[in-house]
Biopython code that builds the backbone (N, CA, C, O; Angstrom):
import numpy as np
from Bio.PDB.StructureBuilder import StructureBuilder

atoms = [
    (1, "MET", "N", (-123.546, 32.100, -140.546)),
    (1, "MET", "CA", (-124.534, 32.264, -139.505)),
    (1, "MET", "C", (-125.916, 32.056, -140.119)),
    (1, "MET", "O", (-126.206, 32.555, -141.207)),
    (2, "GLU", "N", (-126.748, 31.325, -139.420)),
    (2, "GLU", "CA", (-128.107, 31.059, -139.887)),
    (2, "GLU", "C", (-128.980, 32.302, -139.729)),
    (2, "GLU", "O", (-128.689, 33.185, -138.923)),
    (3, "LEU", "N", (-130.048, 32.352, -140.509)),
    (3, "LEU", "CA", (-130.944, 33.498, -140.512)),
    (3, "LEU", "C", (-131.522, 33.777, -139.123)),
    (3, "LEU", "O", (-131.496, 34.921, -138.669)),
    (4, "LYS", "N", (-132.040, 32.760, -138.445)),
    (4, "LYS", "CA", (-132.634, 32.980, -137.125)),
    (4, "LYS", "C", (-131.607, 33.483, -136.123)),
    (4, "LYS", "O", (-131.911, 34.339, -135.292)),
    (5, "GLN", "N", (-130.398, 32.956, -136.201)),
    (5, "GLN", "CA", (-129.344, 33.417, -135.287)),
    (5, "GLN", "C", (-128.974, 34.864, -135.585)),
    (5, "GLN", "O", (-128.788, 35.662, -134.666)),
    (6, "ALA", "N", (-128.868, 35.203, -136.862)),
    (6, "ALA", "CA", (-128.528, 36.571, -137.246)),
    (6, "ALA", "C", (-129.626, 37.539, -136.821)),
    (6, "ALA", "O", (-129.337, 38.639, -136.351)),
    (7, "PHE", "N", (-130.881, 37.134, -136.983)),
    (7, "PHE", "CA", (-131.985, 37.994, -136.558)),
    (7, "PHE", "C", (-131.906, 38.224, -135.051)),
    (7, "PHE", "O", (-132.045, 39.354, -134.583)),
    (8, "GLY", "N", (-131.686, 37.166, -134.303)),
    (8, "GLY", "CA", (-131.597, 37.290, -132.849)),
    (8, "GLY", "C", (-130.469, 38.201, -132.417)),
    (8, "GLY", "O", (-130.631, 39.008, -131.501)),
    (9, "LYS", "N", (-129.328, 38.077, -133.072)),
    (9, "LYS", "CA", (-128.183, 38.918, -132.760)),
    (9, "LYS", "C", (-128.483, 40.380, -133.094)),
    (9, "LYS", "O", (-128.134, 41.279, -132.329)),
    (10, "ALA", "N", (-129.121, 40.614, -134.224)),
    (10, "ALA", "CA", (-129.498, 41.974, -134.622)),
    (10, "ALA", "C", (-130.501, 42.553, -133.633)),
    (10, "ALA", "O", (-130.386, 43.710, -133.226)),
    (11, "MET", "N", (-131.469, 41.756, -133.255)),
    (11, "MET", "CA", (-132.494, 42.200, -132.314)),
    (11, "MET", "C", (-131.862, 42.597, -130.982)),
    (11, "MET", "O", (-132.159, 43.659, -130.435)),
    (12, "ARG", "N", (-130.998, 41.745, -130.476)),
    (12, "ARG", "CA", (-130.340, 42.017, -129.187)),
    (12, "ARG", "C", (-129.495, 43.293, -129.269)),
    (12, "ARG", "O", (-129.543, 44.131, -128.369)),
    (13, "LEU", "N", (-128.727, 43.433, -130.346)),
    (13, "LEU", "CA", (-127.875, 44.609, -130.525)),
    (13, "LEU", "C", (-128.702, 45.896, -130.542)),
    (13, "LEU", "O", (-128.372, 46.859, -129.849)),
    (14, "LEU", "N", (-129.767, 45.911, -131.326)),
    (14, "LEU", "CA", (-130.606, 47.108, -131.422)),
    (14, "LEU", "C", (-131.333, 47.392, -130.113)),
    (14, "LEU", "O", (-131.444, 48.548, -129.706)),
    (15, "ARG", "N", (-131.827, 46.351, -129.453)),
    (15, "ARG", "CA", (-132.519, 46.537, -128.173)),
    (15, "ARG", "C", (-131.576, 47.159, -127.150)),
    (15, "ARG", "O", (-131.927, 48.125, -126.473)),
    (16, "LYS", "N", (-130.376, 46.595, -127.048)),
    (16, "LYS", "CA", (-129.418, 47.103, -126.066)),
    (16, "LYS", "C", (-128.921, 48.501, -126.421)),
    (16, "LYS", "O", (-128.676, 49.315, -125.530)),
    (17, "SER", "N", (-128.769, 48.787, -127.713)),
    (17, "SER", "CA", (-128.301, 50.110, -128.125)),
    (17, "SER", "C", (-129.319, 51.192, -127.780)),
    (17, "SER", "O", (-128.980, 52.374, -127.718)),
    (18, "ARG", "N", (-130.556, 50.789, -127.558)),
    (18, "ARG", "CA", (-131.608, 51.723, -127.172)),
    (18, "ARG", "C", (-131.915, 51.640, -125.680)),
    (18, "ARG", "O", (-132.913, 52.180, -125.205)),
    (19, "ASN", "N", (-131.031, 50.948, -124.945)),
    (19, "ASN", "CA", (-131.155, 50.808, -123.489)),
    (19, "ASN", "C", (-132.506, 50.240, -123.069)),
    (19, "ASN", "O", (-133.106, 50.679, -122.088)),
    (20, "LEU", "N", (-132.971, 49.254, -123.835)),
    (20, "LEU", "CA", (-134.226, 48.581, -123.507)),
    (20, "LEU", "C", (-133.929, 47.204, -122.933)),
    (20, "LEU", "O", (-133.018, 46.514, -123.389)),
    (21, "SER", "N", (-134.696, 46.818, -121.942)),
    (21, "SER", "CA", (-134.584, 45.468, -121.395)),
    (21, "SER", "C", (-135.637, 44.595, -122.070)),
    (21, "SER", "O", (-136.549, 45.100, -122.723)),
    (22, "GLN", "N", (-135.504, 43.307, -121.910)),
    (22, "GLN", "CA", (-136.526, 42.412, -122.458)),
    (22, "GLN", "C", (-137.872, 42.694, -121.801)),
    (22, "GLN", "O", (-138.919, 42.539, -122.429)),
    (23, "GLU", "N", (-137.843, 43.104, -120.553)),
    (23, "GLU", "CA", (-139.083, 43.416, -119.839)),
    (23, "GLU", "C", (-139.802, 44.625, -120.437)),
    (23, "GLU", "O", (-141.020, 44.751, -120.309)),
    (24, "ASP", "N", (-139.049, 45.513, -121.089)),
    (24, "ASP", "CA", (-139.654, 46.688, -121.709)),
    (24, "ASP", "C", (-140.592, 46.329, -122.858)),
    (24, "ASP", "O", (-141.364, 47.173, -123.314)),
    (25, "PHE", "N", (-140.532, 45.088, -123.325)),
    (25, "PHE", "CA", (-141.376, 44.642, -124.424)),
    (25, "PHE", "C", (-142.668, 44.002, -123.915)),
    (25, "PHE", "O", (-143.511, 43.574, -124.704)),
    (26, "GLY", "N", (-142.816, 43.941, -122.584)),
    (26, "GLY", "CA", (-144.002, 43.345, -121.974)),
    (26, "GLY", "C", (-145.279, 43.977, -122.491)),
    (26, "GLY", "O", (-145.314, 45.172, -122.787)),
    (27, "GLY", "N", (-146.309, 43.190, -122.596)),
    (27, "GLY", "CA", (-147.570, 43.660, -123.145)),
    (27, "GLY", "C", (-147.641, 43.481, -124.650)),
    (27, "GLY", "O", (-148.724, 43.473, -125.235)),
    (28, "HIS", "N", (-146.477, 43.336, -125.274)),
    (28, "HIS", "CA", (-146.426, 43.126, -126.725)),
    (28, "HIS", "C", (-145.913, 41.733, -127.047)),
    (28, "HIS", "O", (-146.376, 41.086, -127.986)),
    (29, "VAL", "N", (-144.959, 41.286, -126.261)),
    (29, "VAL", "CA", (-144.344, 39.977, -126.474)),
    (29, "VAL", "C", (-143.811, 39.499, -125.124)),
    (29, "VAL", "O", (-143.347, 40.308, -124.321)),
    (30, "SER", "N", (-143.875, 38.211, -124.873)),
    (30, "SER", "CA", (-143.391, 37.699, -123.590)),
    (30, "SER", "C", (-141.865, 37.716, -123.554)),
    (30, "SER", "O", (-141.197, 37.634, -124.585)),
    (31, "GLN", "N", (-141.343, 37.824, -122.350)),
    (31, "GLN", "CA", (-139.891, 37.807, -122.183)),
    (31, "GLN", "C", (-139.334, 36.470, -122.669)),
    (31, "GLN", "O", (-138.241, 36.431, -123.234)),
    (32, "THR", "N", (-140.060, 35.386, -122.460)),
    (32, "THR", "CA", (-139.615, 34.066, -122.909)),
    (32, "THR", "C", (-139.483, 34.028, -124.420)),
    (32, "THR", "O", (-138.480, 33.543, -124.944)),
    (33, "TYR", "N", (-140.494, 34.540, -125.130)),
    (33, "TYR", "CA", (-140.460, 34.536, -126.584)),
    (33, "TYR", "C", (-139.322, 35.420, -127.093)),
    (33, "TYR", "O", (-138.597, 35.031, -128.008)),
    (34, "LEU", "N", (-139.166, 36.601, -126.506)),
    (34, "LEU", "CA", (-138.103, 37.505, -126.918)),
    (34, "LEU", "C", (-136.733, 36.870, -126.681)),
    (34, "LEU", "O", (-135.826, 37.007, -127.502)),
    (35, "SER", "N", (-136.594, 36.187, -125.570)),
    (35, "SER", "CA", (-135.343, 35.492, -125.268)),
    (35, "SER", "C", (-135.066, 34.407, -126.304)),
    (35, "SER", "O", (-133.925, 34.237, -126.733)),
    (36, "GLN", "N", (-136.100, 33.673, -126.706)),
    (36, "GLN", "CA", (-135.946, 32.635, -127.727)),
    (36, "GLN", "C", (-135.587, 33.245, -129.080)),
    (36, "GLN", "O", (-134.775, 32.683, -129.815)),
    (37, "LEU", "N", (-136.185, 34.388, -129.413)),
    (37, "LEU", "CA", (-135.839, 35.091, -130.658)),
    (37, "LEU", "C", (-134.371, 35.490, -130.639)),
    (37, "LEU", "O", (-133.636, 35.240, -131.595)),
    (38, "GLU", "N", (-133.954, 36.108, -129.550)),
    (38, "GLU", "CA", (-132.583, 36.608, -129.465)),
    (38, "GLU", "C", (-131.561, 35.481, -129.429)),
    (38, "GLU", "O", (-130.412, 35.678, -129.822)),
    (39, "ALA", "N", (-131.960, 34.312, -128.968)),
    (39, "ALA", "CA", (-131.059, 33.162, -128.938)),
    (39, "ALA", "C", (-131.025, 32.425, -130.273)),
    (39, "ALA", "O", (-130.226, 31.506, -130.457)),
    (40, "GLY", "N", (-131.890, 32.825, -131.204)),
    (40, "GLY", "CA", (-131.924, 32.180, -132.515)),
    (40, "GLY", "C", (-132.748, 30.912, -132.553)),
    (40, "GLY", "O", (-132.666, 30.143, -133.511)),
    (41, "GLY", "N", (-133.540, 30.688, -131.521)),
    (41, "GLY", "CA", (-134.366, 29.488, -131.467)),
    (41, "GLY", "C", (-135.708, 29.634, -132.149)),
    (41, "GLY", "O", (-136.346, 28.641, -132.497)),
    (42, "LYS", "N", (-136.133, 30.854, -132.340)),
    (42, "LYS", "CA", (-137.421, 31.142, -132.978)),
    (42, "LYS", "C", (-137.199, 32.126, -134.126)),
    (42, "LYS", "O", (-136.263, 32.925, -134.110)),
    (43, "GLY", "N", (-138.071, 32.046, -135.105)),
    (43, "GLY", "CA", (-138.090, 33.013, -136.194)),
    (43, "GLY", "C", (-139.370, 33.818, -136.107)),
    (43, "GLY", "O", (-140.435, 33.244, -135.882)),
    (44, "PRO", "N", (-139.301, 35.130, -136.278)),
    (44, "PRO", "CA", (-140.487, 35.967, -136.126)),
    (44, "PRO", "C", (-141.343, 36.005, -137.386)),
    (44, "PRO", "O", (-140.866, 35.759, -138.494)),
    (45, "THR", "N", (-142.608, 36.318, -137.189)),
    (45, "THR", "CA", (-143.488, 36.595, -138.318)),
    (45, "THR", "C", (-143.231, 38.026, -138.772)),
    (45, "THR", "O", (-142.576, 38.797, -138.070)),
    (46, "LEU", "N", (-143.735, 38.372, -139.922)),
    (46, "LEU", "CA", (-143.617, 39.736, -140.425)),
    (46, "LEU", "C", (-144.290, 40.716, -139.460)),
    (46, "LEU", "O", (-143.769, 41.803, -139.209)),
    (47, "GLU", "N", (-145.431, 40.331, -138.930)),
    (47, "GLU", "CA", (-146.142, 41.175, -137.972)),
    (47, "GLU", "C", (-145.312, 41.372, -136.707)),
    (47, "GLU", "O", (-145.314, 42.457, -136.124)),
    (48, "MET", "N", (-144.604, 40.326, -136.282)),
    (48, "MET", "CA", (-143.772, 40.420, -135.092)),
    (48, "MET", "C", (-142.591, 41.363, -135.336)),
    (48, "MET", "O", (-142.253, 42.166, -134.467)),
    (49, "VAL", "N", (-141.963, 41.272, -136.510)),
    (49, "VAL", "CA", (-140.858, 42.180, -136.838)),
    (49, "VAL", "C", (-141.362, 43.621, -136.775)),
    (49, "VAL", "O", (-140.696, 44.492, -136.215)),
    (50, "HIS", "N", (-142.523, 43.865, -137.343)),
    (50, "HIS", "CA", (-143.117, 45.204, -137.324)),
    (50, "HIS", "C", (-143.350, 45.673, -135.884)),
    (50, "HIS", "O", (-143.013, 46.806, -135.539)),
    (51, "GLY", "N", (-143.916, 44.818, -135.059)),
    (51, "GLY", "CA", (-144.194, 45.172, -133.670)),
    (51, "GLY", "C", (-142.931, 45.425, -132.862)),
    (51, "GLY", "O", (-142.861, 46.392, -132.103)),
    (52, "LEU", "N", (-141.928, 44.558, -133.023)),
    (52, "LEU", "CA", (-140.656, 44.735, -132.313)),
    (52, "LEU", "C", (-139.990, 46.038, -132.724)),
    (52, "LEU", "O", (-139.465, 46.767, -131.883)),
    (53, "ALA", "N", (-140.014, 46.327, -134.011)),
    (53, "ALA", "CA", (-139.406, 47.563, -134.511)),
    (53, "ALA", "C", (-140.106, 48.784, -133.922)),
    (53, "ALA", "O", (-139.451, 49.748, -133.527)),
    (54, "SER", "N", (-141.424, 48.744, -133.863)),
    (54, "SER", "CA", (-142.151, 49.910, -133.340)),
    (54, "SER", "C", (-141.849, 50.121, -131.861)),
    (54, "SER", "O", (-141.773, 51.264, -131.411)),
    (55, "ILE", "N", (-141.677, 49.058, -131.106)),
    (55, "ILE", "CA", (-141.325, 49.201, -129.691)),
    (55, "ILE", "C", (-139.956, 49.866, -129.548)),
    (55, "ILE", "O", (-139.747, 50.677, -128.645)),
    (56, "MET", "N", (-139.022, 49.520, -130.445)),
    (56, "MET", "CA", (-137.676, 50.095, -130.392)),
    (56, "MET", "C", (-137.586, 51.429, -131.123)),
    (56, "MET", "O", (-136.539, 52.076, -131.115)),
    (57, "ASN", "N", (-138.692, 51.841, -131.758)),
    (57, "ASN", "CA", (-138.750, 53.085, -132.522)),
    (57, "ASN", "C", (-137.739, 53.080, -133.673)),
    (57, "ASN", "O", (-137.028, 54.059, -133.896)),
    (58, "VAL", "N", (-137.691, 51.947, -134.403)),
    (58, "VAL", "CA", (-136.867, 51.832, -135.598)),
    (58, "VAL", "C", (-137.742, 51.298, -136.736)),
    (58, "VAL", "O", (-138.819, 50.752, -136.497)),
    (59, "HIS", "N", (-137.278, 51.459, -137.948)),
    (59, "HIS", "CA", (-137.971, 50.899, -139.110)),
    (59, "HIS", "C", (-137.706, 49.389, -139.116)),
    (59, "HIS", "O", (-136.602, 48.969, -138.770)),
    (60, "PRO", "N", (-138.675, 48.575, -139.496)),
    (60, "PRO", "CA", (-138.432, 47.125, -139.567)),
    (60, "PRO", "C", (-137.228, 46.753, -140.427)),
    (60, "PRO", "O", (-136.542, 45.770, -140.147)),
    (61, "LEU", "N", (-136.971, 47.534, -141.471)),
    (61, "LEU", "CA", (-135.813, 47.251, -142.319)),
    (61, "LEU", "C", (-134.490, 47.443, -141.584)),
    (61, "LEU", "O", (-133.473, 46.879, -141.987)),
    (62, "THR", "N", (-134.495, 48.224, -140.522)),
    (62, "THR", "CA", (-133.284, 48.399, -139.724)),
    (62, "THR", "C", (-132.882, 47.070, -139.096)),
    (62, "THR", "O", (-131.709, 46.697, -139.117)),
    (63, "ILE", "N", (-133.852, 46.361, -138.540)),
    (63, "ILE", "CA", (-133.559, 45.055, -137.935)),
    (63, "ILE", "C", (-133.101, 44.081, -139.010)),
    (63, "ILE", "O", (-132.101, 43.383, -138.841)),
    (64, "LEU", "N", (-133.837, 44.039, -140.114)),
    (64, "LEU", "CA", (-133.506, 43.093, -141.176)),
    (64, "LEU", "C", (-132.163, 43.407, -141.822)),
    (64, "LEU", "O", (-131.404, 42.495, -142.150)),
    (65, "THR", "N", (-131.865, 44.688, -142.007)),
    (65, "THR", "CA", (-130.579, 45.055, -142.598)),
    (65, "THR", "C", (-129.442, 44.621, -141.699)),
    (65, "THR", "O", (-128.453, 44.062, -142.174)),
    (66, "GLN", "N", (-129.569, 44.872, -140.397)),
    (66, "GLN", "CA", (-128.525, 44.442, -139.468)),
    (66, "GLN", "C", (-128.383, 42.929, -139.492)),
    (66, "GLN", "O", (-127.272, 42.404, -139.415)),
    (67, "CYS", "N", (-129.486, 42.240, -139.597)),
    (67, "CYS", "CA", (-129.486, 40.778, -139.685)),
    (67, "CYS", "C", (-128.649, 40.311, -140.876)),
    (67, "CYS", "O", (-127.806, 39.425, -140.740)),
    (68, "TYR", "N", (-128.884, 40.909, -142.034)),
    (68, "TYR", "CA", (-128.151, 40.500, -143.236)),
    (68, "TYR", "C", (-126.701, 40.951, -143.213)),
    (68, "TYR", "O", (-125.857, 40.327, -143.856)),
    (69, "LEU", "N", (-126.393, 42.011, -142.495)),
    (69, "LEU", "CA", (-124.998, 42.390, -142.310)),
    (69, "LEU", "C", (-124.263, 41.342, -141.477)),
    (69, "LEU", "O", (-123.095, 41.053, -141.734)),
    (70, "PHE", "N", (-124.938, 40.778, -140.488)),
    (70, "PHE", "CA", (-124.341, 39.696, -139.696)),
    (70, "PHE", "C", (-124.162, 38.430, -140.535)),
    (70, "PHE", "O", (-123.182, 37.704, -140.366)),
    (71, "MET", "N", (-125.100, 38.169, -141.430)),
    (71, "MET", "CA", (-125.050, 36.944, -142.226)),
    (71, "MET", "C", (-123.984, 36.974, -143.308)),
    (71, "MET", "O", (-123.424, 35.933, -143.652)),
    (72, "ASP", "N", (-123.696, 38.145, -143.847)),
    (72, "ASP", "CA", (-122.740, 38.269, -144.945)),
    (72, "ASP", "C", (-121.627, 39.225, -144.537)),
    (72, "ASP", "O", (-121.793, 40.443, -144.610)),
    (73, "LYS", "N", (-120.516, 38.685, -144.116)),
    (73, "LYS", "CA", (-119.401, 39.497, -143.621)),
    (73, "LYS", "C", (-118.813, 40.408, -144.700)),
    (73, "LYS", "O", (-118.134, 41.382, -144.374)),
    (74, "ASP", "N", (-119.059, 40.112, -145.967)),
    (74, "ASP", "CA", (-118.559, 40.947, -147.058)),
    (74, "ASP", "C", (-119.498, 42.112, -147.382)),
    (74, "ASP", "O", (-119.113, 43.055, -148.073)),
    (75, "ALA", "N", (-120.716, 42.038, -146.882)),
    (75, "ALA", "CA", (-121.703, 43.082, -147.164)),
    (75, "ALA", "C", (-121.413, 44.319, -146.324)),
    (75, "ALA", "O", (-120.886, 44.245, -145.214)),
    (76, "THR", "N", (-121.780, 45.452, -146.900)),
    (76, "THR", "CA", (-121.726, 46.708, -146.157)),
    (76, "THR", "C", (-123.121, 47.309, -146.182)),
    (76, "THR", "O", (-123.967, 46.907, -146.981)),
    (77, "LEU", "N", (-123.349, 48.256, -145.319)),
    (77, "LEU", "CA", (-124.633, 48.937, -145.331)),
    (77, "LEU", "C", (-124.877, 49.558, -146.701)),
    (77, "LEU", "O", (-125.974, 49.453, -147.250)),
    (78, "ASP", "N", (-123.856, 50.201, -147.248)),
    (78, "ASP", "CA", (-124.007, 50.818, -148.561)),
    (78, "ASP", "C", (-124.326, 49.801, -149.651)),
    (78, "ASP", "O", (-125.154, 50.067, -150.521)),
    (79, "SER", "N", (-123.681, 48.646, -149.613)),
    (79, "SER", "CA", (-123.930, 47.645, -150.658)),
    (79, "SER", "C", (-125.351, 47.081, -150.561)),
    (79, "SER", "O", (-125.983, 46.808, -151.582)),
    (80, "ILE", "N", (-125.844, 46.910, -149.353)),
    (80, "ILE", "CA", (-127.216, 46.407, -149.184)),
    (80, "ILE", "C", (-128.224, 47.454, -149.645)),
    (80, "ILE", "O", (-129.164, 47.136, -150.373)),
    (81, "ILE", "N", (-128.031, 48.689, -149.226)),
    (81, "ILE", "CA", (-128.954, 49.765, -149.619)),
    (81, "ILE", "C", (-128.934, 49.969, -151.129)),
    (81, "ILE", "O", (-129.981, 50.176, -151.743)),
    (82, "GLU", "N", (-127.761, 49.912, -151.725)),
    (82, "GLU", "CA", (-127.667, 50.081, -153.178)),
    (82, "GLU", "C", (-128.386, 48.942, -153.906)),
    (82, "GLU", "O", (-129.076, 49.177, -154.898)),
    (83, "ARG", "N", (-128.228, 47.730, -153.423)),
    (83, "ARG", "CA", (-128.916, 46.590, -154.057)),
    (83, "ARG", "C", (-130.426, 46.762, -153.976)),
    (83, "ARG", "O", (-131.130, 46.558, -154.966)),
    (84, "VAL", "N", (-130.923, 47.131, -152.815)),
    (84, "VAL", "CA", (-132.365, 47.338, -152.646)),
    (84, "VAL", "C", (-132.837, 48.481, -153.540)),
    (84, "VAL", "O", (-133.887, 48.383, -154.175)),
    (85, "ARG", "N", (-132.072, 49.553, -153.590)),
    (85, "ARG", "CA", (-132.426, 50.694, -154.441)),
    (85, "ARG", "C", (-132.542, 50.258, -155.904)),
    (85, "ARG", "O", (-133.501, 50.617, -156.588)),
    (86, "GLU", "N", (-131.577, 49.497, -156.373)),
    (86, "GLU", "CA", (-131.594, 49.016, -157.761)),
    (86, "GLU", "C", (-132.776, 48.087, -158.009)),
    (86, "GLU", "O", (-133.456, 48.202, -159.028)),
    (87, "GLU", "N", (-133.020, 47.173, -157.085)),
    (87, "GLU", "CA", (-134.112, 46.222, -157.264)),
    (87, "GLU", "C", (-135.478, 46.922, -157.255)),
    (87, "GLU", "O", (-136.379, 46.538, -158.002)),
    (88, "LEU", "N", (-135.625, 47.926, -156.426)),
    (88, "LEU", "CA", (-136.899, 48.654, -156.387)),
    (88, "LEU", "C", (-137.070, 49.571, -157.597)),
    (88, "LEU", "O", (-138.198, 49.867, -157.992)),
    (89, "SER", "N", (-135.980, 50.017, -158.181)),
    (89, "SER", "CA", (-136.099, 50.919, -159.330)),
    (89, "SER", "C", (-136.566, 50.202, -160.582)),
    (89, "SER", "O", (-137.084, 50.847, -161.494)),
    (90, "VAL", "N", (-136.401, 48.890, -160.656)),
    (90, "VAL", "CA", (-136.845, 48.136, -161.826)),
    (90, "VAL", "C", (-138.202, 47.469, -161.582)),
    (90, "VAL", "O", (-138.756, 46.831, -162.478)),
    (91, "THR", "N", (-138.725, 47.620, -160.379)),
    (91, "THR", "CA", (-140.007, 47.039, -160.049)),
    (91, "THR", "C", (-141.106, 48.034, -160.401)),
    (91, "THR", "O", (-141.045, 49.195, -159.994)),
    (92, "PRO", "N", (-142.120, 47.584, -161.162)),
    (92, "PRO", "CA", (-143.220, 48.506, -161.462)),
    (92, "PRO", "C", (-143.839, 49.034, -160.175)),
    (92, "PRO", "O", (-144.053, 48.295, -159.214)),
    (93, "SER", "N", (-144.111, 50.302, -160.183)),
    (93, "SER", "CA", (-144.652, 50.935, -158.984)),
    (93, "SER", "C", (-146.176, 51.058, -159.088)),
    (93, "SER", "O", (-146.722, 51.486, -160.105)),
    (94, "ASP", "N", (-146.827, 50.672, -158.016)),
    (94, "ASP", "CA", (-148.284, 50.828, -157.937)),
    (94, "ASP", "C", (-148.639, 51.932, -156.947)),
    (94, "ASP", "O", (-149.737, 51.954, -156.391)),
    (95, "ARG", "N", (-147.701, 52.844, -156.737)),
    (95, "ARG", "CA", (-147.905, 53.901, -155.735)),
    (95, "ARG", "C", (-148.879, 54.905, -156.194)),
    (95, "ARG", "O", (-149.167, 55.861, -155.474)),
]
sb = StructureBuilder()
sb.init_structure("model")
sb.init_model(0)
sb.init_chain("A")
sb.init_seg("    ")
for serial, (resi, resn, name, xyz) in enumerate(atoms, 1):
    if name == "N":
        sb.init_residue(resn, " ", resi, " ")
    sb.init_atom(name, np.array(xyz, "f"), 0.0, 1.0, " ", f" {name:<3s}", serial, name[0])
structure = sb.get_structure()
């Protein structure tokens, strides 16, 4: 599955799991654009991922993690989280 298609599938799944319609995103994003995202025809900007996540009251990584779970059938939530944890632990922190 391509990245844009996986993102769209993840977006649709999370939106529906929160009982939100495409119209509920009005004022932030057009229904046409959201429909194109969910169909895999468009790829979002980082700012758009952030905005969509805030409307659904989820962390942006929730959408992206679900996206990568769709893309890699062998991946699990635990394996993705563990990989990110390991990669961040070796990255110098500027916190």
